[in-house]
C-alpha positions in Angstrom: -16.2 -12.1 -9.2 -15.6 -15.6 -7.2 -18.3 -18.2 -6.5 -18.3 -16.8 -2.9 -19.4 -13.3 -3.1 -23.0 -14.6 -3.7 -22.6 -16.4 -0.3 -25.3 -14.6 2.6 -25.5 -15.7 5.8 -28.0 -14.9 8.3 -26.6 -13.5 11.9 -28.8 -11.4 14.6 -27.8 -8.1 13.2 -29.5 -9.4 9.6 -27.9 -10.6 6.2 -24.1 -10.6 6.0 -22.5 -11.1 2.5 -18.5 -11.0 1.9 -17.1 -9.3 -1.1 -13.7 -10.9 -2.7 -11.9 -8.6 -4.6 -8.6 -9.9 -6.3 -5.7 -7.8 -5.8 -4.2 -5.1 -8.2 -0.8 -4.8 -9.5 -0.8 -1.2 -7.7 -1.2 -3.1 -4.6 1.7 -5.1 -4.6 3.8 -2.6 -6.2 3.0 -0.2 -3.3 3.7 -3.4 -0.8 7.2 -3.8 -2.7 7.9 -0.5 -2.3 7.5 -1.0 1.9 9.6 -3.8 1.6 12.6 -2.5 -0.7 13.9 0.6 -1.8 15.5 -1.0 -4.8 13.3 -1.4 -8.2 14.8 -4.5 -9.3 13.9 -5.9 -5.9 10.4 -4.5 -5.6 9.5 -5.4 -9.6 10.9 -9.0 -8.2 8.7 -8.9 -5.0 5.6 -7.4 -7.1 5.9 -9.9 -9.6 5.8 -13.0 -7.2 3.2 -11.5 -5.3 1.1 -11.6 -9.0 2.1 -14.1 -10.6 3.2 -12.1 -13.7 6.5 -11.7 -15.2 9.2 -9.4 -14.0 9.4 -7.2 -17.5 5.8 -6.3 -16.8 5.9 -4.8 -13.5 9.0 -3.6 -14.1 7.3 -1.8 -16.9 4.6 -0.8 -14.2 6.9 0.6 -11.8 8.5 3.1 -14.9 5.4 4.3 -15.1 4.8 5.2 -11.5 6.1 8.8 -9.9 9.1 7.7 -7.8 9.1 7.7 -4.3 9.8 10.7 -2.2 12.6 10.7 -0.4 12.0 12.9 2.4 9.7 9.9 4.5 11.4 9.8 7.6 11.6 5.9 8.7 12.3 5.1 12.1 13.1 1.0 13.1 12.1 0.4 17.0 13.3 -3.0 18.8 11.2 -4.2 21.4 11.0 -6.7 23.7 13.7 -8.2 26.6 16.9 -9.1 24.9 16.8 -12.5 25.9 13.4 -13.0 24.1 12.8 -13.1 20.1 13.0 -9.5 18.6 9.8 -7.8 17.4 10.5 -4.5 14.8 8.3 -2.3 14.5 8.8 0.3 11.6 7.3 3.4 11.1 7.1 5.8 8.0 5.9 9.3 8.3 5.5 11.4 5.1 5.7 14.7 5.9 2.4 17.0 4.5 2.7 19.2 1.4 2.3 22.6 1.3 0.5 24.0 -1.5 1.8 27.6 -2.8 -0.7 29.9 -2.0 -1.1 30.8 -5.5 -2.0 27.3 -6.4 -4.8 27.2 -4.0 -8.5 26.6 -5.0 -10.7 29.6 -4.0 -13.5 29.1 -1.6 -17.0 30.4 -2.3 -19.6 30.7 0.4 -22.3 28.7 -0.4 -25.6 30.7 0.5 
């Protein structure tokens, strides 16, 4: 917890307070996975974001499940050809299908 966690100010809607949480390694790894598909590059990116040794981040990456390969990536270039390019990257992950045998049974509440 930082010193700013207790800062409270008055607005026209009442008192407001901001809670600040430090980033965690899992968030840095998720960001690195979005930027690169190579595990070594992911470890380097996450390590630089968190200020940790690459070996420690690589060990955490090994513990995580490998990312699914069936995700769809699309890259779109927008804007006029003479203007600087804006790149929009979308990643859509397909929904998992649970076989009927593994589905939890629903009971009527009453």
